[in-house]
SELO-93738 format. One record per residue: residue in three letters; x, z, y of N, C-alpha, C, O in turn. Coordinates in steps of 0.05 Angstrom, whole numbers, plus 5000, padded with zeros to 4 digits. Layout:
BEGIN
alaXZYXZYXZYXZY ...
END
This chain:
BEGIN
met835414831614835614651591832814581582831214761578 ser832314311578829714231568829614271538831514291524 asp826914271531826414301499827614071485828414091462 thr827713821499828613581484831513601475832413451458 asn833013791486835913831478836314031455838514081447 lys833914151445834114351421833614201396832313991395 ala834814331375834214261350833714501334835114701338 leu831714491314831214721296832514661270831714471256 leu834414811262835814801236834414981217834215221222 val833414861194832115031175833915021148833914821134 ile835215231142837315231122836515361096835715591095 asp836715211075836315311049833515421041833315601025 leu831615321051828815421043828315281016826615101016 gln829615340994829415220970828315380946828515630945 asn827215250929825415390909826915620894825615820888 asp829415600889830915800875830816070888831016270874 tyr830416080915830216330930827416460933827116680944 phe825516330921822816430919822116540892823516490872 pro819916700890819116800865818716590843817416380848 gly819816630820820116430799822616260800823016100783 gly824116310819826616150823829016320811828616540803 lys831316220809833716340796834816560813836416720802 phe834216590838835216810856833416860878834016790900 pro831216980872828817060892829917250913831517430906 leu829217220936830217380957827917570966825617540958 trp828617750984826617940997825117791019826317631033 asn822617851022820817781044820517481047820317391069 thr820417331026820217061026817416931035817316721048 asp815317071027812616981038812416981067811616791079 thr813317231080813217251110815117061123814516951144 thr817417011111819516841123818316561123818216421143 leu817316481100816416211098814316141119814415941132 ala812216341121810016301141811516301170810716141187 asn813416461175814716461202816016191208815816081230 val817316081188818815831190816815601194817215411210 glu814615621178812515391184811615411212811315211225 gly811015661222810015671249812115571268811215441287 ala814815601266816715511283817015221281817515091300 ile816615111257816714821252814214681268814514481282 gln811814821266809614701279809914711310809014521323 lys811014911322811514931350813714731357813514601378 ala815714681341817814491345816514211344817114041360 asn814814161324813513901325811813851351811813631362 glu810414051359808714021385810413971408809513831426 lys813114081408814614051433816513821430818113761448 asn816313671406818213451403820813541400822713401407 ile821213781388823913881381824613781354823113821336 pro826813671350827613551322827913771305829013981313 val826913741281827313951258829113821239828613591231 ile831413961231833313881212833314061189833914301192 ile832713961165832514121141835314101127836313881121 ile836614331122839114331108838914451081838114671078 gln839814271060839314361034842114371019843714191019 his842314601005844814640991844714530963842814600949 ile846414380955846714280927849414350917851514270929 ala849414510894852114590884854014350876853214140866 asn856314400881858314180875858714200843859614400832 glu857913980829858113960801861113970790861714050768 glu863113890810865713900800867014190798869114240785 met865514360810866314640810865114790787865515030785 gly863714650769862514800747859414860754858514830776 ile858014930735855314980737855015230754856215440750 ser853315200774852515420794850315590782848915490764 pro849915840789847815990781845015880791842915930780 phe845215720813842515600824843515370842845815340848 phe841515230851841814990869843314770855844714630868 asn842914730830844314520815842614270822840214280825 lys844114030825842913770830841013720809841413790786 gly838613600817836713510799834813710787833113650770 thr835313980796833414190787831114230807831214160830 glu829014340797826714400814827614630834826814640857 gly829114800824830315040840831814930865831615060886 ala833214720863834814600885833014460906833914410928 asp830614390900828714250916828014430939827914670936 asn827614300964826614450987823714520980822314380965 his822914750992820114850986818314650997818814541018 glu816114600982814314390988812814451014811914261027 arg812414691021811014751048812714691070811714641092 ile815514691065817214651087817214321093817214231116 ile817314171070817213891072814713801083814613621100 lys812313921074809713851088809513901116808313751131 ala810814141126810814201154812514011171812013961195 ala814613911159816613721173817013491157819313461149 pro815013301152815413101133817512881143818512721128 asn818112891171819912681181822612811187824312681199 ala823013041180825613161184827813031172827612941149 lys829913021185832412931173833313141153833213371160 ile834113061130835113261109838313211108839212991105 ile839913441111842513451109843313591085842613831083 ile844813461064845613611041848413731048850013601061 lys848813981037851314141041852014261017850314290999 glu854614341014855514480992857114720996858114850978 phe857314791024858815011033856815191050854815091059 ala857515441056855715601071855315501101853215531113 asp857515391113857415281139856215001137857314821124 ser854014971149852414711147853714481162852714251162 phe855914541176857414321189859814221171860914001175 glu860314381151862814321135862014091117860314111099 gln863513841123863313611106860713511103860013431081 thr859013501124856113411126855813221148857713161163 glu853413121151852712931171851413091195850312971213 leu851513351194850113511216851013451242849413371259 glu853613461247855113421273854113151284853213141307 ser854312931269853612661277850612631282849812481299 thr849012781267845812761272845412921298843712831314 leu846613121304846213261329847013101353845613101374 gln849312961350850012801371848412551377848212471400 glu847212431356845312221357842712291372841412141386 leu842112551367839612681380840112791407838212871421 asn842612801415843512911442842613201444841613281464 val843113351423842613611422844813781434847213721430 asn843913991452846114191460845214471454846514661463 glu842914521440842414791434841114801407839314641401 leu842014981391841215031362839515281361840115491373 leu837215261345835515461338836015481306835315301292 val837115701296838115701269836315891254836016121262 cys835115801232833815991214834115911185835215701179 gly833216081167833416021139834416231123834316461131 met835516171098836316351077839216301070839916061071 met840916471064841116761065842416821092844216701102 thr841117031103842017121130845017141132846217021149 gln846217301115848917371117850717161107853117201110 asn849916941097851516731086851116471104852316431124 cys849416301094849216061105848216041134849015871150 val846416221140845316251169847316331187847716191207 thr848716541182851016651202853416441201854516381222 his854016341177856416191177855915911194857715801206 thr853515831192852815581208852715651238853715501254 ala851615891245851315961272854016011286854315941310 ile855916111272858416181284860715991274863116051276 ser859815751263861815531256863415451281862415461303 lys865815381276867715291296866215041309866315011333 lys864914891295863614641304861214691321860414531337 ala860114941316857615041333858315131359856615151377 glu860915191365861715321390860915151415860615271437 lys860514891412859814731436856814731442856014601461 tyr855214861425852314871427851515161438853015341433 lys849315191450847915431455846615491427845015331417 val847315731415846215781388844616021388845416221401 ser842316031376840816251374839716271345839016071334 ile839516521334838416551306835616681311835116851328 leu833816581294831116671297830816881273830416801250 pro831017141278831117341257828717351241828817391217 asp826317301254823917311237823417061220821417041205 cys825316871223825216641204827616631186828516411178 cys828616861180831016891163830417091142828617261146 thr831817091118831717291099834117291082835617101084 thr834417501065836817511046835617691024833217701020 val837617821010837017970984835418230990833718320974 asp835918351014834318561022834418631054836118521068 glu832718781062832618841091835118941102835818861124 met836419121090838919231099841019021105842218991126 ile841418881085843718651087842818451109844518351124 his840218401112839118221133839918341161841018201179 asn839218591164839718721190842618751195843418701218 ile844218821176847018861180848418581189850118571206 ala847518371176848518111182847718021210849317901223 leu845218071219844518021246845918171266846718061286 his846118431261847818591281850518491282851518461304 ala851818431260854618321261854918091277856918081292 val853117891277853417641291852417681318853017511335 ser850917891326849617891353851517891377850617861400 thr854217921371856017911392856817621400857817561422 arg856117451381856817161383854716961389855216751400 val852317031381849816871385847317031391847017261383 ser845516901405842917051412841317081387841516931368 leu839817291387837617341366835217341384834817501403 ile833517151376831017101392828617051372828816871355 pro826617201375824317171359823316871361823616751382 ser822316761339821216471339819316411360819416201372 asn817416611365815316551386816316521416815016411433 glu818816631419820116621445822016371447822416251468 ala823216291424825316101424824415811422825615631434 val822215781408821415511405819115441423818115211423 
END
């Protein structure tokens, strides 16, 4: 399979998950640096980068974070700088395919392999990787480019999903 058929999905690297945000996660500095490296390699190999941004549904009431129009809901500036031409997909569910343009974007790009990374490992990352709509793709999660509330939950989530998708370090996958 050629690199031109891959896409790098960068899920929810948004300000609320970083120090100073409304729900800071574990290991964000290292994760951010690793994701930047994966984006750089993807750019060098002409692998499309797709940024997926969670915006809370206002009709469901005020969310603890990721509320539309807030700085916390914005994608981290270093991710935007690393991938200035990336398509941005807005979602409101853990599964990045659910009621979004992700599927049509992947079809337009003729993608057949997904490299998935982002925040939170046990939620949006795994739900996207094992989505019913992801079944037609070869899917890999880049564990070094993911994080969540703590290392234990991160590792439990990766182990749980490892029977369904590949876990490949970013330096080997991209």
